[in-house]
DSSP file (Angstrom, degrees, kcal/mol; ACC not computed):
  #  RESIDUE AA STRUCTURE BP1 BP2  ACC     N-H-->O    O-->H-N    N-H-->O    O-->H-N    TCO  KAPPA ALPHA  PHI   PSI    X-CA   Y-CA   Z-CA
    1    1 A M              0   0    0      0, 0.0     2,-0.5     0, 0.0    33,-0.2   0.000 360.0 360.0 360.0 146.6   49.8  -43.5   -4.0
    2    2 A I  E     -A   33   0A   0     31,-2.0    31,-2.6    33,-0.1     2,-0.4  -0.927 360.0-168.0-107.7 131.4   53.2  -43.9   -2.2
    3    3 A E  E     +A   32   0A   0     -2,-0.5    29,-0.2    29,-0.2    27,-0.0  -0.949  10.7 171.5-122.5 139.9   53.8  -47.0   -0.2
    4    4 A I  E     -A   31   0A   0     27,-2.0    27,-2.9    -2,-0.4     2,-0.1  -0.988  35.5-110.6-139.0 150.1   56.5  -47.9    2.3
    5    5 A P        -     0   0    0      0, 0.0     2,-0.3     0, 0.0    25,-0.2  -0.399  45.1-164.9 -69.9 161.1   57.0  -50.8    4.7
    6    6 A F        -     0   0    0     23,-0.5     2,-0.3    -2,-0.1    23,-0.1  -0.903  23.0-142.7-145.0 168.9   56.7  -49.8    8.4
    7    7 A N    >   -     0   0    0     -2,-0.3     3,-0.9     1,-0.0     4,-0.4  -0.843  41.3-101.0-126.0 169.6   57.3  -50.6   12.0
    8    8 A E  G >  S+     0   0    0     -2,-0.3     3,-1.2     1,-0.3     4,-0.4   0.817 116.9  62.8 -63.9 -31.8   55.1  -49.8   15.1
    9    9 A I  G >  S+     0   0    0      1,-0.3     3,-0.7     2,-0.1     4,-0.4   0.863 100.1  54.9 -61.4 -35.1   57.2  -46.8   16.1
   10   10 A D  G <> S+     0   0    0     -3,-0.9     4,-2.1     1,-0.2    -1,-0.3   0.589  83.1  86.5 -76.8 -10.2   56.4  -45.0   12.9
   11   11 A Q  H <> S+     0   0    0     -3,-1.2     4,-2.1    -4,-0.4    -1,-0.2   0.862  85.4  55.2 -58.4 -36.9   52.6  -45.3   13.3
   12   12 A R  H <> S+     0   0    0     -3,-0.7     4,-1.6    -4,-0.4    -1,-0.2   0.926 108.9  46.8 -63.1 -44.5   52.5  -42.1   15.4
   13   13 A R  H  > S+     0   0    0     -4,-0.4     4,-1.4     1,-0.2    -1,-0.2   0.894 108.9  56.2 -64.3 -38.7   54.2  -40.1   12.6
   14   14 A L  H  X>S+     0   0    0     -4,-2.1     5,-2.1     1,-0.2     4,-0.7   0.925 107.3  47.9 -59.1 -46.2   51.8  -41.7   10.0
   15   15 A S  H ><5S+     0   0    0     -4,-2.1     3,-0.5     1,-0.2    -1,-0.2   0.845 106.7  58.3 -65.0 -33.0   48.8  -40.4   11.9
   16   16 A M  H 3<5S+     0   0    0     -4,-1.6    -1,-0.2     1,-0.2    -2,-0.2   0.829 111.0  40.6 -66.5 -32.2   50.2  -37.0   12.2
   17   17 A V  H 3<5S-     0   0    0     -4,-1.4    -1,-0.2    -3,-0.4    -2,-0.2   0.451 116.3-107.3 -99.5  -0.1   50.6  -36.5    8.4
   18   18 A G  T <<5 +     0   0    0     -4,-0.7    -3,-0.2    -3,-0.5    16,-0.1   0.661  69.8 141.1  87.7  16.5   47.3  -38.1    7.4
   19   19 A G      < -     0   0    0     -5,-2.1     2,-0.3    -6,-0.2    14,-0.2  -0.192  36.3-143.1 -80.7-178.3   48.6  -41.4    6.0
   20   20 A Q  E     -B   32   0A   0     12,-2.2    12,-3.2    -2,-0.0     2,-0.5  -0.964  14.0-113.7-144.3 159.5   47.0  -44.8    6.4
   21   21 A I  E     -B   31   0A   0     -2,-0.3     2,-0.4    10,-0.2    10,-0.2  -0.843  36.1-169.6 -95.6 131.4   47.9  -48.4    6.9
   22   22 A T  E     -B   30   0A   0      8,-2.9     8,-2.5    -2,-0.5     2,-0.6  -0.938  20.2-137.6-124.0 143.1   47.0  -50.6    3.9
   23   23 A I  E     -B   29   0A   0     -2,-0.4     6,-0.2     6,-0.2     5,-0.1  -0.907  26.0-145.2 -99.7 118.6   46.9  -54.4    3.6
   24   24 A K    >   -     0   0    0      4,-3.1     3,-2.2    -2,-0.6     0, 0.0  -0.273  29.2-100.0 -76.6 168.0   48.3  -55.4    0.2
   25   25 A S  T 3  S+     0   0    0      1,-0.3    -1,-0.1     2,-0.1    -2,-0.0   0.755 124.6  56.4 -61.9 -25.0   47.0  -58.4   -1.8
   26   26 A N  T 3  S-     0   0    0      2,-0.1    -1,-0.3     1,-0.0     3,-0.1   0.383 122.5-106.3 -87.5   4.9   50.0  -60.5   -0.5
   27   27 A G  S <  S+     0   0    0     -3,-2.2     2,-0.2     1,-0.3    -2,-0.1   0.366  74.0 140.3  90.7  -5.0   49.0  -59.8    3.1
   28   28 A A        -     0   0    0     -5,-0.1    -4,-3.1     1,-0.0     2,-0.4  -0.507  48.3-134.3 -74.6 138.6   51.9  -57.3    3.7
   29   29 A L  E     + B   0  23A   0     -6,-0.2   -23,-0.5    -2,-0.2     2,-0.3  -0.808  32.2 172.2 -91.3 131.7   51.0  -54.2    5.8
   30   30 A V  E     - B   0  22A   0     -8,-2.5    -8,-2.9    -2,-0.4     2,-0.4  -0.952  35.3-114.3-135.9 155.7   52.3  -50.9    4.4
   31   31 A F  E     -AB   4  21A   0    -27,-2.9   -27,-2.0    -2,-0.3     2,-0.4  -0.727  35.2-158.6 -83.3 140.8   52.0  -47.2    5.1
   32   32 A Q  E     -AB   3  20A   0    -12,-3.2   -12,-2.2    -2,-0.4     2,-0.4  -0.978   7.9-164.4-129.6 137.3   50.3  -45.4    2.3
   33   33 A F  E     -A    2   0A   0    -31,-2.6   -31,-2.0    -2,-0.4   -14,-0.1  -0.909  20.8-142.0-119.1 145.6   50.4  -41.7    1.4
   34   34 A K  S    S-     0   0    0     -2,-0.4     2,-0.3   -33,-0.2    -1,-0.1   0.770  83.6  -1.7 -75.3 -26.4   48.1  -39.7   -0.8
   35   35 A N  S  > S-     0   0    0    -33,-0.1     4,-1.7     1,-0.1     3,-0.2  -0.954  76.5 -95.6-157.8 171.4   50.9  -37.6   -2.2
   36   36 A K  H  > S+     0   0    0     -2,-0.3     4,-2.7     1,-0.2     5,-0.2   0.813 116.6  63.0 -66.3 -31.0   54.6  -36.8   -2.0
   37   37 A E  H  > S+     0   0    0      2,-0.2     4,-2.3     1,-0.2    -1,-0.2   0.926 103.8  46.9 -61.0 -45.8   54.0  -34.0    0.4
   38   38 A Q  H  > S+     0   0    0      1,-0.2     4,-2.3     2,-0.2    -1,-0.2   0.916 112.5  50.9 -59.9 -43.7   52.6  -36.3    3.0
   39   39 A F  H  X S+     0   0    0     -4,-1.7     4,-1.8     1,-0.2    -2,-0.2   0.905 110.8  47.9 -60.9 -43.6   55.5  -38.7    2.5
   40   40 A N  H  X S+     0   0    0     -4,-2.7     4,-2.0     2,-0.2    -1,-0.2   0.877 111.1  50.8 -66.9 -38.0   58.0  -35.8    2.9
   41   41 A M  H  X S+     0   0    0     -4,-2.3     4,-1.3     2,-0.2    -2,-0.2   0.893 107.3  55.2 -64.7 -39.4   56.3  -34.6    6.1
   42   42 A F  H  < S+     0   0    0     -4,-2.3     3,-0.4     1,-0.2     4,-0.4   0.928 111.5  43.0 -58.1 -47.1   56.5  -38.1    7.5
   43   43 A H  H >< S+     0   0    0     -4,-1.8     3,-1.0     1,-0.2    -1,-0.2   0.824 107.3  60.4 -71.2 -31.5   60.2  -38.2    6.9
   44   44 A A  H 3< S+     0   0    0     -4,-2.0     4,-0.4     1,-0.2    -1,-0.2   0.774 100.7  56.3 -66.3 -25.8   60.7  -34.7    8.3
   45   45 A L  T 3X S+     0   0    0     -4,-1.3     4,-1.7    -3,-0.4     3,-0.5   0.625  83.2  87.5 -80.3 -13.1   59.2  -35.9   11.6
   46   46 A K  H <> S+     0   0    0     -3,-1.0     4,-1.4    -4,-0.4    -1,-0.2   0.889  83.8  53.2 -58.2 -44.4   61.8  -38.7   12.1
   47   47 A P  H  > S+     0   0    0      0, 0.0     4,-0.7     0, 0.0    -1,-0.2   0.877 108.2  52.3 -60.2 -34.1   64.4  -36.5   13.8
   48   48 A L  H >4>S+     0   0    0     -3,-0.5     5,-2.0    -4,-0.4     3,-0.9   0.877 101.7  60.8 -66.5 -37.3   61.8  -35.4   16.4
   49   49 A Q  H ><5S+     0   0    0     -4,-1.7     3,-1.6     1,-0.3    -1,-0.2   0.901  99.2  55.4 -57.7 -41.8   60.9  -39.0   17.1
   50   50 A N  H 3<5S+     0   0    0     -4,-1.4    -1,-0.3     1,-0.3    -2,-0.2   0.752 107.4  50.1 -65.4 -23.8   64.4  -39.7   18.3
   51   51 A G  T <<5S-     0   0    0     -3,-0.9    -1,-0.3    -4,-0.7    -2,-0.2   0.411 114.3-116.7 -92.1   1.6   64.1  -36.9   20.8
   52   52 A G  T < 5S+     0   0    0     -3,-1.6    -3,-0.2    -4,-0.4    -2,-0.1   0.710  82.0 119.8  73.8  20.9   60.8  -38.1   22.1
   53   53 A K      < +     0   0    0     -5,-2.0     2,-0.5     2,-0.0    -4,-0.2   0.452  39.9 100.1 -99.1  -0.8   59.0  -34.9   21.0
   54   54 A V        +     0   0    0     -6,-0.4     2,-0.4    -5,-0.1   -41,-0.1  -0.762  45.3 172.4 -90.8 124.6   56.5  -36.5   18.6
   55   55 A H        -     0   0    0     -2,-0.5     2,-0.1   -43,-0.1    -2,-0.0  -0.995  30.1-125.5-133.7 128.5   53.0  -36.9   20.0
   56   56 A A        -     0   0    0     -2,-0.4     2,-0.1     1,-0.1   -43,-0.1  -0.452  29.6-121.4 -71.0 140.4   49.9  -38.0   18.1
   57   57 A G              0   0    0     -2,-0.1    -1,-0.1     1,-0.1   -42,-0.0  -0.394 360.0 360.0 -78.2 159.6   46.9  -35.6   18.3
   58   58 A N              0   0    0     -2,-0.1    -1,-0.1     0, 0.0    -2,-0.0   0.439 360.0 360.0 -89.9 360.0   43.6  -36.7   19.7
């Protein structure tokens, strides 16, 4: 699993790529990805976020 720290703005991108929020044993919340492909897709969406074009699906 790949883990990164996050902020609330990134939650929309996380849901779009199929990642999840995990609580670590120390209480820290992190985004977690099943594989490197999900992680790469998450980062590829960042430029779209700044243009307001990222929308989570229902």
